[in-house]
N, C-alpha and C positions, 0 to 999 in steps of 0.2 A: 676701859678697853684700849689696848695699845694698837696704834696704827703705824704702818711703815710707808714712808714716802720715798718714791724713786725720783730723784732729780735727773731728768734726761736733758743734759745741758753740757756744752763743750766750752763755754766761756768761763774762765777762772774768776773774772771780775763779777760775774753774776753769782757763781757758786759760793765764793768766800764769805760774803756778808749774809747770804740767806741760810747757809747750812747751820751755823750756830743758832740763828734765830728760830728756825723751825724745830731744832732739837730742844731749845728752851721752852717750847710750847708742848713738850711731852711726846713728840713724834720720833720714831726711829727713822734715820735717813740713810738711803743708799744713793751713791752718785754713779750715774752711767753717762759717760761722755760720748757714747756712740749708741746707735739703735741696736747693734749686735749685743752690747753689754746689757742693755735694757731687756732684750729678749731672753738672755740667759737668766736674769733675775726672775722674770715671769715664768719661765719653764720650771724654776725651782720652787714656785709658789710664793715668791717674795713680791710684795707690792700691793698695798691697799689703795694708795693714792699715787698718781703719777703727775709730776709737775713737768710738763713737756714743752720743749722748744721745737720750733718748726724746722729751722735750717740746721742740719747736723752733718758731720763729715761723711757719713755713709748713707744719707738719704733724707727723705722728708718725714718729719715727725708724724704727719697725718697717717702715714702707712702703719705706724705702731698703734695709733688710735683705732684704726679700722680693725687691726688684728685682735685687739682686746675684746671685741664683741663675741669671740668664740670661746672665751674662758668661762668656766663654770660659775665663778663669782667675778663679775667684771669690775675692775678697779675704777674708781672715780678719776677722771682725767681732767687736769687743769692745764689749758694751753697758755703758755707764757712766752711771748716773742716780741722782738722789736719790730717785726713785720706785721704790725697789728692793724692791717686794713680790714674793712668791713667784710669783704668777700671771704677772707681767710677765717674770720670769726664765725661767719654763717656756715661755712663748710665744716668747720670743727664741731659746731653744735649739732649739725645734721648727722655727723658721724658718731655722736654720743658723748661729746665733751660735757663735763659738768659745768665748767666755767671757762672764761677767757680773760687773761690778764695782759695788760700792756706794760712792757719794760720802759723805764725802770719801775720795778714793782714797789708799791707803797705797802709797808709792813702791816699797817692796820687793816688794809683791804685784803692782804694775803691771809691774815689770821681768820677773818670772817669766811673767806673762800675755803680755807682748809677745814673749818668747822662744818660748813655745809657739805663738803665732800665726805667728811667722816660720818656724818649723819646718813648720807646716801649709802656709804659702805655698810653701815650697821643694818640698814633696811634690806640691802641685798643679801647680807649674810642670813638675816632672819628668814627671808623668803626662800633662800637656798635650803636652809635647815628644814623649813616647813615642807618644801617639795620632797626632800629626802625622806622625811617622816611619812609623807603620803605614799611614797613609793613602796614602803614596807607593807602597805595594805592594798596594793594594786596587783591584779593578776596579769596586767598587760606588760609583757616583757619588751623593754626598749631595745636591748641588744647594743652592739657596738658599730653596726654599719652606719655610714653617713645618712643613708636614706631613712632609716628608722629613727636616728637621732633628730633629724630635721622634722620628721613627722611628729615626734613627741614634743619638741619645742613649740611647734605650731599648735598642738593640742593644748599645751599649758597656757598659751596666750589666749586661746579661745575660751578655755575654762575660766580664767581670771576675768575676762571681759564679759562672760555670761551671755554670749550671743548665740544665735542659731547656727548649727553646724550640720553640714551634709557630708556624710562619710560614705565613700564608695570603695569598691574593691571586689575581687572574686570571692566566691563562697569559701568560708573557712579561713580567711585571712586574719580574723580577730576584730571585726568591726564592732561587735557588741561589747567586747572587752575594752576597746578604746573608748566607747561611749561611757562605760562605767568609770573608766579612769578619768575622763573629763569631769564627770559628776564629783568624784572624790577629790579632785584637785582644785575645784572652784569654790566660790563663796556659798554655794548651795549644798555643800557636802553633808550637812546635818539635816537637810530637808529631803523629802521623798524622791526616790528615783523610780519612775513608773515605766517599765518596758511594755510596748504594745506591738504584738505581731500582726502587722497589717495583712499578711497573707493568710492568716488562720481564721479570720472572721469574715463571714459573708457581709455584703454591703448593707443588708437590711438590719443586721445586728450591730455593725461597726459604729454607726452614728450614736446609737443608744449607749454603747460602751464608752465612747469618747466624750459625749456631751451629757449623758445621763437622761433620765426621763421622769416625768411626773406620773403619779398614779392615774391610770385610765388613759394614758397617752396612746396606747394601742391595746389590743385584746388581752395579751398576757401580762400587761403592766399593772400588777395589783397594788404596788406601793412605789413611793418615790425611790429613785436610784441615783446616787451621785455618779457623775461621769469621771473618767480618768483624769481629764484636765482639771476638774475641780478638786479631786483627791490630791493631785500633785501640786496644788497651789504653793508657790514659794520654792518649788523644787524643779525637777527635770523630767520631761517626758521624752522617751526614746521610741521613735516610730521606726521599727525595724521592717525592712523590705517595703518601703513606702511606695515603691513602683506598683505594688498590688492593690493600692487604694483606688476605689472607683472614682471616676472623674467628677461625679456629682458631690461626693464626699470631699474631694480635693477643694472644691469651691467653698464649701462651708468651713473647712479647716483654714483656708487662706483668710477668710473673713475673721475668724476667731483670733488668728495670729496678728492680723493688722490692728484689730480693735482691742486685743487682749481681753475679750469678753465673748460670751456666747449665751444661748438659751437652751435649757433642757428641752427635750422633746415634749410637746404638750404644754409649754409654758410661754408666757410673754415677758417674763422678767429677765433682764440682762444680768449675767453673773460675771463680775470682774475677776480675773485671775492674773497672777504673775508667774509665768513658767518659762523655762529655757527649753527650747525644742532642739533635740538632736534627731536626725533622720539618717537612715542607712539604706543603701541599695546595691545589689550586685548586677543590676542591669544598666544599660546605656540610656540614661534619662533624656539626653539630648535627642537621641534617635526616637524615643517615645514621644517627645514633644513634636517632632516632625511628623510622626504618624497620628498625632492627635489623641494619644492615650495618656498624656501627662501634661498638666497645665504649666506653661512657661512662667506665669507670674508666681505660682507656688514654688517652682524650681528656684527662681532668683530670690524669693523670700527666705527659703531655707538655707541657701548657700552664702550666708554672710561670710562664713569661713567654710571652705571645702577642703576636706582631707581625703587623700587617696591612699589606702593601705596597699602596699605592694605585695604581689604574690611571693611566697617563700623562695621560689626558684631565683628571684632577683636579689635576695639578701641571704644567701646560704652561709655566709660567714657568721650569722647569728645562730645557726643550728646548735653548736655546742652549748651555748648559754641556755637556749630553749630546752635542750635535752636535760641539762642539769636541773632546771626549774621543775620540769615534769617529774623527774625522779624524786626530788625533795618533796614535792607536793603529794606524790602517791605513796611514798614509803610508809607513813603512818597509817594510811587507809588499808594498805595491803599487808601490814605487819612485816615489812621488809626492812633491810638495812643495806640496800644497794648503794654503792659509793662511786661507781665508775662505769665506763663503757670501754670495751677493748678497742684497740686501734683499727682492727678490721671491721668491727661493727660501725665505728664512727666513719670510716671511709665509705661504707655502704650507705649510711645516712646522708653523707655529703654528696654522693654520686646520684642519688635518686632525685627526680624532678618535682615531686610533691604536688600532683594535680589537685589534691584536696587541701593543700596549704598547711597552716599551723594546726588546724583541727585534725588532719590526717596524721601529722607528726605526733600529736598528743596521744591519739589512739594507738599508734604504733609503739610508743614507749610504754603505755599502759599494758598492752598485750605482751610486750617483751618482759615486763616485770612479773607478769603472771607465771611465765615459763622459766624464769630465772631463779635458781636457788643459790647462786654464788653472790659474790660482792660486786661483780661487774657484768653488765649486759654484753653478751657475745653475739656474733653474727647469726648463729642458729636460733636465737631467741626472737629475732625480728620477723615480721611478716614475710611470706615467701617471695613476693615480687621485689621486695627490698633486698632480700638475701641474694636473689639472682643477679641483680645489678652489682652487688658487692663481690660475688664470686667472679663475675666477668671482669671486674676491675683488677682482681688479684691474679687472674689467669695470665 
């Protein structure tokens, strides 16, 4: 596999001997004598490895190092400078540099460093392709807004680390879809994903569902039942609306999470499990802690990573992409071939505040498709309250 090295360096005495040497090792080399030129290469998608000087005519090389963190596939950056003090090296490594070389560079050391950098790039490419493939099977729409991109990046990290995640947000923002996406992006993707609606089960039944029970544990327990934690062993348990869980059950769940073990009701045998816990709530858990209706220790145990899904009104720029997704998803089910949305319909969708968030948008598009016999959804196909907003905007 061919790799391109960008030499971000303004000293000819450094460039001239290194350029042919790096090329002789099978790398394509681009020279950028300024940060501006290096940025141009990166914007064009050029550059797998960057050999970066610190002191440049138009700024500090560490600025470029920091900027590379926002690229889809981050290049491996090797910092090479005559100002090789320990503080600079430490700062460079903290900013994500792969390695640090002191000028004058020893060729044998450079070769090994480039080889490590290339291996790093190969790994990042593979991970990027894996994530892209996973995206094809995920119903959670990332969108192009910075807030949703940041949320998705954090979710990816939590998925790969396989840690407990607390997902918060208003009703209809897509918390359960995000939970499913975390499952599919992580190392437990081929293991069970068990959703548990904490609000749908009474406290008396919930413990039996979560932990299971032995025959005779209570009056109607005629045979052994495996709990959801046991069923999900190796996989993911998603506790939806965990704020509805009784305080007594919260204590038992906390113990199970801390010990990674529990007992079925009516049993004295400890059962070991390995599960990742995802929890979601549309209520203010900190307020509930203050009121004594939610345990603070469970709250902090769940939020190793906390993800807040923003309401749709705060990232309306994602509406066109969401609308396109819902149309593509519903076309086969509805026997339709809708390809577009008229400008006045899209203006109405953008003007509406979406109190029901993405769920409301999904239902609005599904409703519009039922009444649409053309190739494009128009204003008149939308729900009445959305139409009114659109007409007011057009007036």
